[in-house]
mmCIF file as gemmi writes it, N, C-alpha and C atoms, coordinates in Angstrom:
data_model
loop_
_atom_site.group_PDB
_atom_site.id
_atom_site.type_symbol
_atom_site.label_atom_id
_atom_site.label_alt_id
_atom_site.label_comp_id
_atom_site.label_asym_id
_atom_site.label_entity_id
_atom_site.label_seq_id
_atom_site.pdbx_PDB_ins_code
_atom_site.Cartn_x
_atom_site.Cartn_y
_atom_site.Cartn_z
_atom_site.occupancy
_atom_site.B_iso_or_equiv
_atom_site.pdbx_formal_charge
_atom_site.auth_seq_id
_atom_site.auth_asym_id
_atom_site.pdbx_PDB_model_num
ATOM 1 N N . MET Axp A 1 ? -3.371 5.962 27.189 1 0 ? 1 A 1
ATOM 2 C CA . MET Axp A 1 ? -3.792 6.077 25.808 1 0 ? 1 A 1
ATOM 3 C C . MET Axp A 1 ? -4.09 4.671 25.284 1 0 ? 1 A 1
ATOM 4 N N . SER Axp A 2 ? -5.218 4.528 24.603 1 0 ? 2 A 1
ATOM 5 C CA . SER Axp A 2 ? -5.594 3.217 24.063 1 0 ? 2 A 1
ATOM 6 C C . SER Axp A 2 ? -4.748 2.874 22.831 1 0 ? 2 A 1
ATOM 7 N N . LYS Axp A 3 ? -4.738 1.613 22.485 1 0 ? 3 A 1
ATOM 8 C CA . LYS Axp A 3 ? -3.993 1.179 21.3 1 0 ? 3 A 1
ATOM 9 C C . LYS Axp A 3 ? -4.564 1.815 20.038 1 0 ? 3 A 1
ATOM 10 N N . GLN Axp A 4 ? -5.884 1.934 19.988 1 0 ? 4 A 1
ATOM 11 C CA . GLN Axp A 4 ? -6.506 2.556 18.817 1 0 ? 4 A 1
ATOM 12 C C . GLN Axp A 4 ? -6.059 4.014 18.686 1 0 ? 4 A 1
ATOM 13 N N . GLN Axp A 5 ? -6.007 4.731 19.786 1 0 ? 5 A 1
ATOM 14 C CA . GLN Axp A 5 ? -5.543 6.119 19.756 1 0 ? 5 A 1
ATOM 15 C C . GLN Axp A 5 ? -4.079 6.206 19.329 1 0 ? 5 A 1
ATOM 16 N N . MET Axp A 6 ? -3.268 5.258 19.786 1 0 ? 6 A 1
ATOM 17 C CA . MET Axp A 6 ? -1.864 5.247 19.396 1 0 ? 6 A 1
ATOM 18 C C . MET Axp A 6 ? -1.72 5.024 17.887 1 0 ? 6 A 1
ATOM 19 N N . ILE Axp A 7 ? -2.508 4.092 17.366 1 0 ? 7 A 1
ATOM 20 C CA . ILE Axp A 7 ? -2.482 3.826 15.925 1 0 ? 7 A 1
ATOM 21 C C . ILE Axp A 7 ? -2.942 5.054 15.156 1 0 ? 7 A 1
ATOM 22 N N . GLU Axp A 8 ? -4.018 5.674 15.596 1 0 ? 8 A 1
ATOM 23 C CA . GLU Axp A 8 ? -4.532 6.876 14.932 1 0 ? 8 A 1
ATOM 24 C C . GLU Axp A 8 ? -3.494 7.993 14.932 1 0 ? 8 A 1
ATOM 25 N N . ASN Axp A 9 ? -2.807 8.166 16.041 1 0 ? 9 A 1
ATOM 26 C CA . ASN Axp A 9 ? -1.775 9.208 16.123 1 0 ? 9 A 1
ATOM 27 C C . ASN Axp A 9 ? -0.629 8.921 15.152 1 0 ? 9 A 1
ATOM 28 N N . LEU Axp A 10 ? -0.201 7.676 15.108 1 0 ? 10 A 1
ATOM 29 C CA . LEU Axp A 10 ? 0.886 7.312 14.201 1 0 ? 10 A 1
ATOM 30 C C . LEU Axp A 10 ? 0.489 7.516 12.741 1 0 ? 10 A 1
ATOM 31 N N . VAL Axp A 11 ? -0.709 7.076 12.405 1 0 ? 11 A 1
ATOM 32 C CA . VAL Axp A 11 ? -1.169 7.218 11.016 1 0 ? 11 A 1
ATOM 33 C C . VAL Axp A 11 ? -1.347 8.687 10.656 1 0 ? 11 A 1
ATOM 34 N N . SER Axp A 12 ? -1.824 9.474 11.577 1 0 ? 12 A 1
ATOM 35 C CA . SER Axp A 12 ? -2.049 10.892 11.277 1 0 ? 12 A 1
ATOM 36 C C . SER Axp A 12 ? -0.749 11.653 11.04 1 0 ? 12 A 1
ATOM 37 N N . THR Axp A 13 ? 0.365 11.109 11.525 1 0 ? 13 A 1
ATOM 38 C CA . THR Axp A 13 ? 1.65 11.777 11.314 1 0 ? 13 A 1
ATOM 39 C C . THR Axp A 13 ? 2.488 11.114 10.22 1 0 ? 13 A 1
ATOM 40 N N . ALA Axp A 14 ? 1.941 10.057 9.616 1 0 ? 14 A 1
ATOM 41 C CA . ALA Axp A 14 ? 2.685 9.343 8.575 1 0 ? 14 A 1
ATOM 42 C C . ALA Axp A 14 ? 2.79 10.204 7.321 1 0 ? 14 A 1
ATOM 43 N N . PRO Axp A 15 ? 3.926 10.123 6.644 1 0 ? 15 A 1
ATOM 44 C CA . PRO Axp A 15 ? 4.073 10.868 5.401 1 0 ? 15 A 1
ATOM 45 C C . PRO Axp A 15 ? 3.136 10.3 4.324 1 0 ? 15 A 1
ATOM 46 N N . GLU Axp A 16 ? 2.712 11.157 3.437 1 0 ? 16 A 1
ATOM 47 C CA . GLU Axp A 16 ? 1.744 10.794 2.388 1 0 ? 16 A 1
ATOM 48 C C . GLU Axp A 16 ? 2.208 9.574 1.584 1 0 ? 16 A 1
ATOM 49 N N . ASN Axp A 17 ? 3.495 9.475 1.318 1 0 ? 17 A 1
ATOM 50 C CA . ASN Axp A 17 ? 3.992 8.378 0.483 1 0 ? 17 A 1
ATOM 51 C C . ASN Axp A 17 ? 3.964 7.024 1.19 1 0 ? 17 A 1
ATOM 52 N N . LYS Axp A 18 ? 3.653 6.985 2.468 1 0 ? 18 A 1
ATOM 53 C CA . LYS Axp A 18 ? 3.556 5.724 3.213 1 0 ? 18 A 1
ATOM 54 C C . LYS Axp A 18 ? 2.111 5.265 3.42 1 0 ? 18 A 1
ATOM 55 N N . LEU Axp A 19 ? 1.151 6.131 3.118 1 0 ? 19 A 1
ATOM 56 C CA . LEU Axp A 19 ? -0.241 5.813 3.427 1 0 ? 19 A 1
ATOM 57 C C . LEU Axp A 19 ? -0.791 4.646 2.616 1 0 ? 19 A 1
ATOM 58 N N . ASP Axp A 20 ? -0.379 4.487 1.356 1 0 ? 20 A 1
ATOM 59 C CA . ASP Axp A 20 ? -0.842 3.351 0.561 1 0 ? 20 A 1
ATOM 60 C C . ASP Axp A 20 ? -0.392 2.036 1.18 1 0 ? 20 A 1
ATOM 61 N N . ILE Axp A 21 ? 0.84 2.005 1.656 1 0 ? 21 A 1
ATOM 62 C CA . ILE Axp A 21 ? 1.375 0.792 2.273 1 0 ? 21 A 1
ATOM 63 C C . ILE Axp A 21 ? 0.644 0.497 3.58 1 0 ? 21 A 1
ATOM 64 N N . ILE Axp A 22 ? 0.411 1.529 4.366 1 0 ? 22 A 1
ATOM 65 C CA . ILE Axp A 22 ? -0.304 1.362 5.638 1 0 ? 22 A 1
ATOM 66 C C . ILE Axp A 22 ? -1.714 0.852 5.386 1 0 ? 22 A 1
ATOM 67 N N . LEU Axp A 23 ? -2.389 1.439 4.407 1 0 ? 23 A 1
ATOM 68 C CA . LEU Axp A 23 ? -3.753 1.025 4.08 1 0 ? 23 A 1
ATOM 69 C C . LEU Axp A 23 ? -3.791 -0.426 3.63 1 0 ? 23 A 1
ATOM 70 N N . ALA Axp A 24 ? -2.875 -0.828 2.756 1 0 ? 24 A 1
ATOM 71 C CA . ALA Axp A 24 ? -2.838 -2.213 2.284 1 0 ? 24 A 1
ATOM 72 C C . ALA Axp A 24 ? -2.61 -3.178 3.444 1 0 ? 24 A 1
ATOM 73 N N . PHE Axp A 25 ? -1.741 -2.808 4.359 1 0 ? 25 A 1
ATOM 74 C CA . PHE Axp A 25 ? -1.463 -3.666 5.508 1 0 ? 25 A 1
ATOM 75 C C . PHE Axp A 25 ? -2.688 -3.801 6.406 1 0 ? 25 A 1
ATOM 76 N N . ILE Axp A 26 ? -3.346 -2.699 6.679 1 0 ? 26 A 1
ATOM 77 C CA . ILE Axp A 26 ? -4.537 -2.741 7.537 1 0 ? 26 A 1
ATOM 78 C C . ILE Axp A 26 ? -5.63 -3.59 6.889 1 0 ? 26 A 1
ATOM 79 N N . GLN Axp A 27 ? -5.834 -3.407 5.589 1 0 ? 27 A 1
ATOM 80 C CA . GLN Axp A 27 ? -6.847 -4.216 4.898 1 0 ? 27 A 1
ATOM 81 C C . GLN Axp A 27 ? -6.499 -5.696 4.959 1 0 ? 27 A 1
ATOM 82 N N . PHE Axp A 28 ? -5.218 -6.024 4.804 1 0 ? 28 A 1
ATOM 83 C CA . PHE Axp A 28 ? -4.781 -7.414 4.885 1 0 ? 28 A 1
ATOM 84 C C . PHE Axp A 28 ? -5.043 -7.987 6.276 1 0 ? 28 A 1
ATOM 85 N N . VAL Axp A 29 ? -4.672 -7.266 7.297 1 0 ? 29 A 1
ATOM 86 C CA . VAL Axp A 29 ? -4.821 -7.747 8.672 1 0 ? 29 A 1
ATOM 87 C C . VAL Axp A 29 ? -6.289 -7.928 9.045 1 0 ? 29 A 1
ATOM 88 N N . LEU Axp A 30 ? -7.147 -7.042 8.59 1 0 ? 30 A 1
ATOM 89 C CA . LEU Axp A 30 ? -8.55 -7.1 8.972 1 0 ? 30 A 1
ATOM 90 C C . LEU Axp A 30 ? -9.383 -8.024 8.095 1 0 ? 30 A 1
ATOM 91 N N . HIS Axp A 31 ? -8.827 -8.515 7.015 1 0 ? 31 A 1
ATOM 92 C CA . HIS Axp A 31 ? -9.569 -9.366 6.088 1 0 ? 31 A 1
ATOM 93 C C . HIS Axp A 31 ? -9.704 -10.77 6.675 1 0 ? 31 A 1
ATOM 94 N N . ASP Axp A 32 ? -10.933 -11.287 6.723 1 0 ? 32 A 1
ATOM 95 C CA . ASP Axp A 32 ? -11.187 -12.601 7.318 1 0 ? 32 A 1
ATOM 96 C C . ASP Axp A 32 ? -10.922 -13.755 6.365 1 0 ? 32 A 1
ATOM 97 N N . ASP Axp A 33 ? -10.982 -13.505 5.079 1 0 ? 33 A 1
ATOM 98 C CA . ASP Axp A 33 ? -10.837 -14.558 4.092 1 0 ? 33 A 1
ATOM 99 C C . ASP Axp A 33 ? -9.39 -15.043 4.048 1 0 ? 33 A 1
ATOM 100 N N . ARG Axp A 34 ? -9.166 -16.312 4.301 1 0 ? 34 A 1
ATOM 101 C CA . ARG Axp A 34 ? -7.812 -16.873 4.313 1 0 ? 34 A 1
ATOM 102 C C . ARG Axp A 34 ? -7.247 -16.995 2.9 1 0 ? 34 A 1
ATOM 103 N N . GLU Axp A 35 ? -8.075 -16.804 1.905 1 0 ? 35 A 1
ATOM 104 C CA . GLU Axp A 35 ? -7.652 -16.964 0.516 1 0 ? 35 A 1
ATOM 105 C C . GLU Axp A 35 ? -7.291 -15.622 -0.111 1 0 ? 35 A 1
ATOM 106 N N . ILE Axp A 36 ? -6.946 -14.648 0.703 1 0 ? 36 A 1
ATOM 107 C CA . ILE Axp A 36 ? -6.624 -13.323 0.185 1 0 ? 36 A 1
ATOM 108 C C . ILE Axp A 36 ? -5.401 -13.407 -0.73 1 0 ? 36 A 1
ATOM 109 N N . ASN Axp A 37 ? -5.438 -12.652 -1.783 1 0 ? 37 A 1
ATOM 110 C CA . ASN Axp A 37 ? -4.324 -12.615 -2.727 1 0 ? 37 A 1
ATOM 111 C C . ASN Axp A 37 ? -3.277 -11.646 -2.193 1 0 ? 37 A 1
ATOM 112 N N . SER Axp A 38 ? -2.192 -12.186 -1.662 1 0 ? 38 A 1
ATOM 113 C CA . SER Axp A 38 ? -1.176 -11.341 -1.043 1 0 ? 38 A 1
ATOM 114 C C . SER Axp A 38 ? -0.425 -10.487 -2.054 1 0 ? 38 A 1
ATOM 115 N N . SER Axp A 39 ? -0.601 -10.755 -3.336 1 0 ? 39 A 1
ATOM 116 C CA . SER Axp A 39 ? 0.077 -9.926 -4.337 1 0 ? 39 A 1
ATOM 117 C C . SER Axp A 39 ? -0.431 -8.49 -4.292 1 0 ? 39 A 1
ATOM 118 N N . PHE Axp A 40 ? -1.645 -8.298 -3.801 1 0 ? 40 A 1
ATOM 119 C CA . PHE Axp A 40 ? -2.162 -6.938 -3.692 1 0 ? 40 A 1
ATOM 120 C C . PHE Axp A 40 ? -1.376 -6.116 -2.677 1 0 ? 40 A 1
ATOM 121 N N . LEU Axp A 41 ? -0.718 -6.781 -1.719 1 0 ? 41 A 1
ATOM 122 C CA . LEU Axp A 41 ? 0.061 -6.061 -0.721 1 0 ? 41 A 1
ATOM 123 C C . LEU Axp A 41 ? 1.278 -5.384 -1.346 1 0 ? 41 A 1
ATOM 124 N N . SER Axp A 42 ? 1.787 -5.951 -2.412 1 0 ? 42 A 1
ATOM 125 C CA . SER Axp A 42 ? 2.975 -5.378 -3.047 1 0 ? 42 A 1
ATOM 126 C C . SER Axp A 42 ? 2.631 -4.252 -4.006 1 0 ? 42 A 1
ATOM 127 N N . GLU Axp A 43 ? 1.363 -4.079 -4.316 1 0 ? 43 A 1
ATOM 128 C CA . GLU Axp A 43 ? 0.97 -3.073 -5.308 1 0 ? 43 A 1
ATOM 129 C C . GLU Axp A 43 ? 1.463 -1.669 -4.982 1 0 ? 43 A 1
ATOM 130 N N . PRO Axp A 44 ? 1.342 -1.179 -3.736 1 0 ? 44 A 1
ATOM 131 C CA . PRO Axp A 44 ? 1.831 0.18 -3.464 1 0 ? 44 A 1
ATOM 132 C C . PRO Axp A 44 ? 3.328 0.332 -3.74 1 0 ? 44 A 1
ATOM 133 N N . SER Axp A 45 ? 4.098 -0.686 -3.407 1 0 ? 45 A 1
ATOM 134 C CA . SER Axp A 45 ? 5.54 -0.606 -3.647 1 0 ? 45 A 1
ATOM 135 C C . SER Axp A 45 ? 5.856 -0.666 -5.131 1 0 ? 45 A 1
ATOM 136 N N . LEU Axp A 46 ? 5.189 -1.57 -5.826 1 0 ? 46 A 1
ATOM 137 C CA . LEU Axp A 46 ? 5.446 -1.723 -7.253 1 0 ? 46 A 1
ATOM 138 C C . LEU Axp A 46 ? 4.963 -0.536 -8.066 1 0 ? 46 A 1
ATOM 139 N N . SER Axp A 47 ? 3.93 0.133 -7.578 1 0 ? 47 A 1
ATOM 140 C CA . SER Axp A 47 ? 3.379 1.253 -8.347 1 0 ? 47 A 1
ATOM 141 C C . SER Axp A 47 ? 4.394 2.377 -8.522 1 0 ? 47 A 1
ATOM 142 N N . LYS Axp A 48 ? 5.355 2.466 -7.614 1 0 ? 48 A 1
ATOM 143 C CA . LYS Axp A 48 ? 6.402 3.484 -7.762 1 0 ? 48 A 1
ATOM 144 C C . LYS Axp A 48 ? 7.149 3.276 -9.076 1 0 ? 48 A 1
ATOM 145 N N . ASP Axp A 49 ? 7.418 2.009 -9.407 1 0 ? 49 A 1
ATOM 146 C CA . ASP Axp A 49 ? 8.091 1.705 -10.665 1 0 ? 49 A 1
ATOM 147 C C . ASP Axp A 49 ? 7.138 1.771 -11.847 1 0 ? 49 A 1
ATOM 148 N N . TRP Axp A 50 ? 5.918 1.318 -11.662 1 0 ? 50 A 1
ATOM 149 C CA . TRP Axp A 50 ? 4.954 1.287 -12.754 1 0 ? 50 A 1
ATOM 150 C C . TRP Axp A 50 ? 4.672 2.682 -13.295 1 0 ? 50 A 1
ATOM 151 N N . LEU Axp A 51 ? 4.749 3.674 -12.431 1 0 ? 51 A 1
ATOM 152 C CA . LEU Axp A 51 ? 4.377 5.029 -12.827 1 0 ? 51 A 1
ATOM 153 C C . LEU Axp A 51 ? 5.536 5.838 -13.398 1 0 ? 51 A 1
ATOM 154 N N . LYS Axp A 52 ? 6.681 5.213 -13.576 1 0 ? 52 A 1
ATOM 155 C CA . LYS Axp A 52 ? 7.836 5.914 -14.132 1 0 ? 52 A 1
ATOM 156 C C . LYS Axp A 52 ? 7.688 6.074 -15.641 1 0 ? 52 A 1
ATOM 157 N N . GLU Axp A 53 ? 8.25 7.141 -16.159 1 0 ? 53 A 1
ATOM 158 C CA . GLU Axp A 53 ? 8.2 7.397 -17.594 1 0 ? 53 A 1
ATOM 159 C C . GLU Axp A 53 ? 8.918 6.297 -18.376 1 0 ? 53 A 1
ATOM 160 N N . GLU Axp A 54 ? 9.992 5.753 -17.814 1 0 ? 54 A 1
ATOM 161 C CA . GLU Axp A 54 ? 10.726 4.685 -18.492 1 0 ? 54 A 1
ATOM 162 C C . GLU Axp A 54 ? 9.836 3.464 -18.725 1 0 ? 54 A 1
ATOM 163 N N . GLU Axp A 55 ? 8.947 3.187 -17.79 1 0 ? 55 A 1
ATOM 164 C CA . GLU Axp A 55 ? 8.035 2.054 -17.943 1 0 ? 55 A 1
ATOM 165 C C . GLU Axp A 55 ? 7.083 2.299 -19.105 1 0 ? 55 A 1
ATOM 166 N N . ASP Axp A 56 ? 6.554 3.521 -19.202 1 0 ? 56 A 1
ATOM 167 C CA . ASP Axp A 56 ? 5.659 3.849 -20.313 1 0 ? 56 A 1
ATOM 168 C C . ASP Axp A 56 ? 6.382 3.671 -21.652 1 0 ? 56 A 1
ATOM 169 N N . THR Axp A 57 ? 7.608 4.108 -21.705 1 0 ? 57 A 1
ATOM 170 C CA . THR Axp A 57 ? 8.392 3.979 -22.927 1 0 ? 57 A 1
ATOM 171 C C . THR Axp A 57 ? 8.633 2.516 -23.263 1 0 ? 57 A 1
ATOM 172 N N . ALA Axp A 58 ? 8.966 1.734 -22.267 1 0 ? 58 A 1
ATOM 173 C CA . ALA Axp A 58 ? 9.271 0.316 -22.497 1 0 ? 58 A 1
ATOM 174 C C . ALA Axp A 58 ? 8.054 -0.454 -22.986 1 0 ? 58 A 1
ATOM 175 N N . TRP Axp A 59 ? 6.871 -0.066 -22.584 1 0 ? 59 A 1
ATOM 176 C CA . TRP Axp A 59 ? 5.662 -0.827 -22.919 1 0 ? 59 A 1
ATOM 177 C C . TRP Axp A 59 ? 4.831 -0.192 -24.029 1 0 ? 59 A 1
ATOM 178 N N . GLN Axp A 60 ? 5.265 0.895 -24.605 1 0 ? 60 A 1
ATOM 179 C CA . GLN Axp A 60 ? 4.431 1.634 -25.558 1 0 ? 60 A 1
ATOM 180 C C . GLN Axp A 60 ? 4.106 0.848 -26.83 1 0 ? 60 A 1
ATOM 181 N N . ASP Axp A 61 ? 4.946 -0.117 -27.21 1 0 ? 61 A 1
ATOM 182 C CA . ASP Axp A 61 ? 4.714 -0.863 -28.457 1 0 ? 61 A 1
ATOM 183 C C . ASP Axp A 61 ? 3.848 -2.109 -28.262 1 0 ? 61 A 1
ATOM 184 N N . LEU Axp A 62 ? 3.435 -2.379 -27.053 1 0 ? 62 A 1
ATOM 185 C CA . LEU Axp A 62 ? 2.627 -3.586 -26.81 1 0 ? 62 A 1
ATOM 186 C C . LEU Axp A 62 ? 1.156 -3.324 -26.923 1 0 ? 62 A 1
């Protein structure tokens, strides 16, 4: 089995909640620009907190 097939098999069985992280990692690895903003890699993890109702409440007056 080729490495590409192994990666495809792993991704196809990954749970939905991990796909954003996998996608961000793949985009980072394949990006040629050395000036990539690595803060975008944390976005999938941080979005879990950003989308909470408590966050909306905390920021509603701004």
